N, C-alpha and C positions, 0 to 999 in steps of 0.2 A: 712477968710478961716481957719486960725489956731484954733480960738473960735470954730468953727463947729467940727474941728477934738477932740478938747480938749473936747466937749460935747458929742461926739460919745464916745471917750475912756471911760469917766466916765460912761457913759450909760452901755457900754459892762462890765466895772468893776462891777457895781452893779447887772447884769443881772447874771454873773459868781458868785457872793457872794449868791445870792438868789438860785441859782439852786444848788449849794454846800450846802446850809442850807437844803433845801428840799429833797436832797438826804441823807444827815445826818438823820433828822426826819423819813424818810421812813425806813432807815436801823435799826434805834432805834426800830419804833413801829412793824417791821417786825420781829425783834430778837425772842420775846416772841412766837408770832405766829409760827414760824419754830419750836422752842422748843416744844410746845404743839399742834403739827400739827394734826387736826381732822382725823381718820382714815376713810376710805372709807365705811366700813362694820362693824357692830357691832353686836354681838350677845349675848343677855341679858337673864339669865334664872332667874326663881323666883318661890319661894312656898308661900302659905298663908294658915295658918291653925289657926283656933280657939280653944283657950282652956278656961279652967274656969279662968275668970278674965283677959284674954290676947289674942290679936291677933297677932300672930308670922308673919313676914314679913322677908322671907330668900332669899337673892338675891346674884347672881353672875355675875359681871361685868368684862370685860376684862380689864386688867391694860393698855391696848394702849390707852383706852379712858379715862382714869383719868389723864396720864401726868405726870410731875415730882412731882408738889404738894408739894414741898419742903420737899421731902423723904429723909432719910439720905442715902448716896450712898458711896460706896467704889470704889477705882480703876479707871482707866481713862475709862473703858467702862461704868461704871455706875451701878454697882452690888447692890442690896438692902441689907442694914444691917437690918435685921428683928428684932432683940432683941431691936433695938431702934427706930423702925418705929410704935409702938402702937399708940401713941397720934397723929401722922400725918395721919395715916391711918384712926382712928376715925374721925378727921377733914374731911378728903375727904368723907367718909361715910355720915356725917351729912350735909355737904355744897353742894355736887355734886348729892348725890343719894337721901337721904331722903327728902331733901327740895324740891325735884321735883317730890314727891310722895304725894298724898292725900289718905288718907283711911277713909272710912265711915262705920259705924254702923247704919244699916236703913238709914235714910237721915241725920244723924249726923256726922259731921266732927270730927274725931278724932285727937286731939292735942297731943304735946309731946312725940313723940314716944322715948323709951330708946334703945341705942345701947348695946346690951348684949353681942355681940362678932364681931370682924374683924378678918380676916385672908387672907393670901396671898397664893393660892394655885398653884403648877406648872401647865405649860401648858398641862402636861400628866395626870392630875387630872380627874377620871372618877367619883368623889364622888357625883355628881348631879344625880344620875341614879334616886333616891327616897329620900323622905323628911327624914326619919331617917338617912340614910348615909349622906346626906349634913349637917344634923344638929349635927352629931357626928365630922364630919371633922371641921365645923367652930369653934367648942367649943375646938379644940385640939389643943396642943401646936404649937407654930409658928415654922416656917423652921428654921433650924440651920444656923447661920452666915456664915458657910463655903460652904453653897450651892450657887453655882454662877448663879443668876438669875436676867437679864437685867430689869431694872425696868419698861420698856414697854411690858414685857411679863408676863406670867401668868394671873391669875384671883385674884379679889378682892371678897372674901365672907363676906357679911354683914348680922349678923342677930339682927333685931329690934322688939320691942313690943310695941304694944298699948294698954293702957288699955280700958277695954270693961265692958259692963253691963252684957251680957250673950253670951254664944258660940252659943245659939240657933238663935241669930237674923241674919239679912240678911246683907252681906257686900258686899261694892263695893271700887273699886279702881281707880284712876286717875293718872296712871304713864305717867310723861311727860319726856320721857328718850329719845325720838327722837334727842336731840341735842348731844348725845355721839358720833355720827359718822353721816357721810351723808346719811346712811341708816342704821337705828337700828330695828333689828328685835328682838322682844320679845316673849318668851315661858313661860307663866305664867301658873302654877299648883295649883289649890285651892283644898285642902286636906279637904274631908267632914268626918264626924263623923265617918262613917263606915270604914275608910281607903281607901275608893276610891278616884280616882283624877278627875277632871274636868279640861281639858287643854284649855287653850287659846293661840292663836299664830296670832300675827298682827306685822305690820310695821308702824313705826312712833307712833305717839301719836294718838289712837282712840278716846280718851276722857274717859269718866267715863265708867267702864266697871262693870256691875253687876254679881257678883261671883255666885249668885243663885237668879236670878230676880224674883219678883212677877210677876203674869201673866200682869197686867195694865202695868208694867214698860217695859215687852218685848214687849206687844202690840205697846206702844208709840213709842220705839226705831225703831222697824221694819216698822211701818208707815212711820217715818221719813225717813227710809233708803230707801223705795220705791219710797215715794215722790221725795228724792234727785236723785235717780237714773233715773228716767224717764226724770228729768229736765237736767240732765248732759250727757245722752245718745243722741249725736247728730244724730246718725243714726235711733233711734227710733223715734226721734222728725220729721227727715225727711219723713220718713214712714208715720206719721200721717199728715203731711204736704201734702203728695201726695194725701192721701185720701180726705183731706178738699178742695183741689183746684176745683174740678169739683162738690162736695156735700157740699153745705153749709146751706141746710135746715134740720130741725129736722127729719122728716118723712125719709129722705135719710140717714142721718147720723146714725140713731139708730141702723138699722141693721148692718152696716159696722163696727162701733166702737164696738158694742156688740159682734159680731162674733170675732173681734180681741181680746176682753179682755176674753171670754171664753176659746179662744184656747191658748193664752200663759197660762192661769191659769191651763189648763190640763198639759201642759209640764212642769209647775212649779211643779205640785204635782208630776208628774214621776220622775223628777230629786230630789225632795225629799225623794222619795222611792228608789232612786239608780237606776231607769230605764233610764239611759245613759251609752253609751260605755265609758269605762275607758282609752280608746286610748288617746294618747297625741295630737292626730291631731284633735280629735273631735272639741273643741273648735275654732280652726282656720277655720275648714269647716262651722261651724254655722257661724262665723263671715263673711265668704265669703257669704254666702246664704243670711244674712241679707243685705249686699251691693246690691246683685241680686234683692232681693226683693223691694228695692227702685228703682233700674233701670226699673225693668218691671211695677211698677206702674207708673213711670213717662212715660213711653212709651206708656202706654194706656191711658194716660191722653192726650198725643200728637196726637194719632192716632185717638181718640174720640170714644173709644169702649162703647158699651152700659152699662148701669150701673146696669141693672136689677138683675144681678147674681154676682155682684161684692163682694159682702160680702162672697160668698163661697171661691174667690181666697184670700180673706183678711184672711179668716179662716186659710186656709193652711199656709199662711206666718205668721200668729200670732203663730202657733205651732212652727216655728223657733224661733221667736222672744222670745217665753216663755224660750227656751233654753239658748238665750243669757242671758235673766233676771237670770236664774238660777245659772250662772258661780258666779255672785256677792253673790248671796244668799247662795251658798253652803259654801264659805268662811265666811259668817256671822253667818250662823245657830249655831256656837259654842256660840254665845251670847245669845240663847234663853234660855238656862237653861233647865228645865223639860217641857218647853212649846213650842215645836216643831210645832205642828198642828197650834195653836193660833199665833205662829210669822210668819208662812207661809201666813196664812189668812191676817194678820196684813200687812205684806210685799205687798201682792197683792192690799189690799185697797190703800195702800200708791200709787201705782203705777196708780190705777184708779183716786185717787185725784188728781195727776199730769196730768194725760191725760185730765180730765175735766177743769183743769187750762188751759192747752195749746189750748183746742176747744173755750173756752171762750175768749182767748185773739186773737186767730188767725183767727176765723170765722168773727169777724166785721173789722180786719184790709183788709181780702181779700175782702170781700164785698166795702170796702171804695176805694180800689186799682181800682177793676173793674169799679166802678161807675164812679170816677173822672179821673183816669190815663190811663187806658187801655181798649179796647175793650174785652169784655169777652172771647172769643174764642182765641184773638191774647194772652191775659194774661193768659190762661190756657197754650198756646202752649209755651209761653215765660219762665214762671215760672218752668214748668215741664221739659223744656231742661236745665234749669240751675242746677236743683236738680240731673238730670239724669247723666250731665257731672261729677257733682262732684262725685256721687255715682259710675260711673264706674271707677273713678281713685282709690277710696276705693277697688272696687272690684279686679281690676288688680292687686294692691298691696297685699292684703289678699291672693290671690290666688297664687301669687307668695310663699309666706310664708307658705300657705297650702301644696303645691308641694315640698317643702324642706324637708318634714317628707318621712319618710321611710315606704310607703303605701303598704307594704306586705300583702299576703292574710292571713287571721285569722286560728289559728288552729283549726280543726274540732273536740274540745273537748266537753266536757259537759258545760264548761262554754260559749262556743259559742252557744249551742242549749238553754241554760237558757236565754241568752240575746235575742235569737230570738223569744223565748216564750214572754218575756217582751214587745219586739216591737211589736208582734203581738196583744197583749193584748191592748198596747197604739194605735194601729191602729184601733183595734175594738171599743174601747171608744170613740174615735174622730169621727168615721163614725156613732156611734149611736147618739152622740151628734150633728153631723151635720143634720141628718135626723130629730131630735127633733127641730132643729132651724128652718128648713124650714117649719114644720108643724106649728111651733108657728106664724112665720113670715106671712105665708099664712093666717092664720085666723085672725089674730089682728094687722098686720101693713099692711100700703099701701104698693103697688109695689115700690120699691126704685127710680124706674126711673119716678114714677109719680111726685115726689117731688125733682128730681135732679136739681140741679142749670145749669148742661150741660148734654147732653145726644148726642149719636152719630146718 
């Protein structure tokens, strides 16, 4: 019995030693992390300008995202000693900023950036309003040592230059600065030859950004963007799924899918032209209506509505889905350069390619499901009920978010009536296209219900 007690005591002692060591290792490992805690939100500003023989990159990074980095400090608070910090600041600029940035001349990676100047600016500094002011500031004398600035406050301004062949080349940047904070927002301004600026604003790491893209670069980027968007948009995929459940033959699918495509193309174009309300509640309303469109289509499938004129209902909902597509496109048009119309068409093409892929994958799966697992009518009801349940909860949540906005009546001014005219033009265009589609479908296509996999 004593041997058992001795064994238990030894085991408990070993356990306490291991636990103590574990806590010690954790404390040592967590100390640097606490000292250089990653900030939650970081705002980065930058300028890019080409000059004969060199490409200038001017960045402003919050000191909070840099951390201590071996900077010379004074006092118990940790004030920066500016006169002694030059070498350390250049190391920070090289290791934590420039090493995360790749610059390209045409498609050639630019190597060996040179650090021309670094400077710490006060939190109150407003010298990044334009390129010339920011350039003069970073080249000015450092702050005096009697300025009390905590090392995690203020900004680090960095001027770097890359050797280039010609200032007339097309330049691009891949700035992977998302790790500076939990959420990093970058505002980058490309200064063109005539002094005007092209502004890019993005969150995280967007990949390679073409500052002045050629048409084929813009086309490729926006095709990929549209393709990815349709595959990542769960609500758009569920809407397509609702269309496919009762319609699985080419003759039935062509009018429905074509009407959806043309409809969302119309509202995409209208959004690009600025024919959308600027009210902050409008995106929330559209998201709610998109969820409603899924619920409605699913209920049609359950009830067994005749499919003869379903393409018309799809056209109406396609207009709404087009506004949903446009919210992403509006944010991304900054990457189109001077190819706005081309990029818009390329985005739409990417969406259509994504839809085609979805059709090619879903149609055989539904066929096999109804052939080997479920009777067709029961399968239509069951699948549609699952989709309707899912979309109903989306609609409820989005409607609550929509109602949280202040929905006061608009002011009857010239802007209101101008917007009313734009909506009238959009409605007239939509009705005209709808009439034209009716004529084309009547002449050249079989009645949708003739080829439908299910009719009421």
